N, C-alpha and C positions, 0 to 999 in steps of 0.2 A: 566478554566485552560488557562493560557497565553501561548504564543509560546515558551518561555524559558522552562517552565514546560513540554510542549508537546515534545520539542526536547529531554529533559532528559529522558522522558518515552520512546520515540521512540528509543533512543540510548540504553536504557536498554533492550528492546525487540530485537533490531538488534544485539546487542552484545551477547545476549543469543543464537541466531541462530548461530552466528560465533563460539562461544565456543563449542556448541554441534556438529557443523560440524567437528571440530577437531577429535572427537572420532568416526566418522563414515567413512566407506569405500564407494566408489562410488556404489558398488553393493547394499549396503543398501539404499543409497539415490535414486536409480532408481526403487526400489521394490515397486510395487503397490499391496495393500492388495486385490484388486479385479479389474476387467477390467474397472469398472466405477468410480474408485477412483484414485486420483492423488498420485504419490509418494511424498516423502519428498522433493526431488529435484525439481519436477514440482511445488510444492507449493512455494518453495523459489523463483523459476524463476517467478512465478505469482506475488509475492510481488515486486520483482525487476522491472519487466516490467511494472506493473500497476503504480508503483511509478515514474519511469523515463519517461515513454511514455504517461502517462495520468495525474497524479496529478501534478508532477513537471512541466510538459509542460504547463498545464493549469494555474499554478501559474504564469509562465512567461507571458502568455497571459493576465492575470488579472493585472499584474504589468506594462504592456506596456501602455504608455500614448497616443499612436496613437488611435484615435477614431475608426479607421477601425478594430482594433484588439479586441475591447470589443465585445464579441460575444452574450451574453445572456441578454435578458430583462425580463426574467421570474422570478419566485420565487421558493423557496424550495418546494418540494413535502411534503406530510404528512409524508412519510418515512424519508425524509431528516430532517424535524423538529424534529421528534422523536429521530433520531440518535444523533443529537446535543444536544437535551434536556437531554438525558440519558448519554451523554459523551462517547458513544461507541456502538458497535453492541451488540445485545442480545446474550447470551451464547448458541446459537443454531446452528446446522449445516445448512449451506446454500449450497444447491446442484444446480448446473447449468448443464443442459444436455451437454454431451460431444459435442464439435464442433471444427472444425479446427481453427475458429477465436478466440475461448476462451480457449481451453485446451492447456496448455503449453507443449512444447516438453520436452523430457527428457534432463537433463543437460549433456553436453559433458564431464565435469570434475568437481571435487570438487573446483578447483581453479576458475572456471567460477562463481560459486556461491559466493565464498569469495570475488572475485573482484567486482561482481555485488552489493553485500551488502555494501562493502566499498564505492562504487561509490554513492549509495543512501545516506549513512551516510554523505559523504563529501558534496553532493548537499543540503541535508537538513540543514547542518550547514551554508552553504553559503546563502541559502534562508532566514533562520531565522534572520540573521543579517540585512536584508533589508525589511522584510515582513510588518513591521509597516508603511512603506511608501505607501503601496498599498491602493488604494481607495476601500472602502467597496462596492461601487456602480458598480465596474467592476467585472462582474461574467461570468463564463462559466458553461454551463449546464452539470450536471452529468446525465447519463441515468436513474438512479433510484432515486436520491436525489434532482434533480432539480438544480436551479441556486446557485452556490457556489462562494464565493469570495476567494481571495488568502489565507487569513488566514484559511478559512474553508477547502480548499483543503489541506493545510499544516496539519491541525488537522486530516484530514481524513487518511493521511499516518500513523500517530501514531496509530489511532484507528484500522486501517487495520492490521498493524503488530501485535498489541496486540491481536486482534481477532483470527488471525491464529495460535497463540500459543496453542489454544485448539486443533486445527487440528494436529499441530506438536506433541503434547503429545500423542494424539490418534494414530498417525502413528508410533511413537516410540514404543508404546506398542505392535504393530503388528510385530515388527522385530523378 
């Protein structure tokens, strides 16, 4: 898949979240099915925060021509190679133990989620128009997938949004 196709797929997923947010109240968005599961709002904040503060930030690092900004010399891990070979995450639940560093807070408002998603969409469009200029040799390490270049970080955003649609559907069923 090229970056234009990835952007289209990403926008499809992001727009689905935006459309479905319209029909939900904040009380529904903060409801957790159990104390160890995220609410729909927390899940959307996770997508927003990981996109803006990890993936898109790392794309910027990869696109910088300053030799001091290129961070990683490693390679993709086996999990990283499998993810990109398959073109996405396997359709299984991935649970990470709750922690203050990883567990998103509850959203303050529905508008916060809408604004955040729109910011990610805008940034993805901006980045896609220049991503082909990035060197494939400039990489930043992902904690699980290893060294990723700008295009791979871009593709990861699309795969991540698509993967969480499964969680979104499961959480909707619990309302």
